[in-house]
C-alpha positions in Angstrom: 71.0 99.3 37.7 74.3 99.9 39.4 73.5 103.5 39.7 70.6 103.2 41.6 71.9 101.6 44.7 71.4 103.7 47.5 67.8 105.8 46.2 65.4 105.6 48.7 68.3 104.4 51.6 69.0 107.2 54.0 70.6 106.2 57.4 70.9 103.0 56.2 74.8 102.0 55.8 76.9 102.5 52.1 76.5 99.4 49.5 80.4 99.6 48.9 81.9 97.1 51.4 84.8 98.7 52.2 83.3 102.2 53.1 80.8 101.6 56.5 79.3 104.9 56.1 76.2 105.9 56.2 73.7 106.6 53.5 72.3 110.7 53.5 70.0 112.5 51.3 69.9 116.2 50.4 67.3 118.0 47.9 68.4 119.5 45.1 66.0 121.9 43.4 63.4 120.2 44.6 64.6 116.4 44.2 66.0 114.2 46.7 69.9 113.5 45.8 71.2 110.0 48.2 74.8 109.7 48.5 77.4 108.5 51.0 80.0 111.2 52.0 83.0 108.7 52.2 83.1 107.0 48.8 81.8 110.2 47.2 83.1 114.3 47.4 
């Protein structure tokens, strides 16, 4: 499942080869959201 590639990978390198950003975690409505701030705006 493509949409779960960054789940639970906080602090690790982004999965997008050309990015090299770091996965961050934020909490929204009591749920964790993982994302790369360079790839996702």
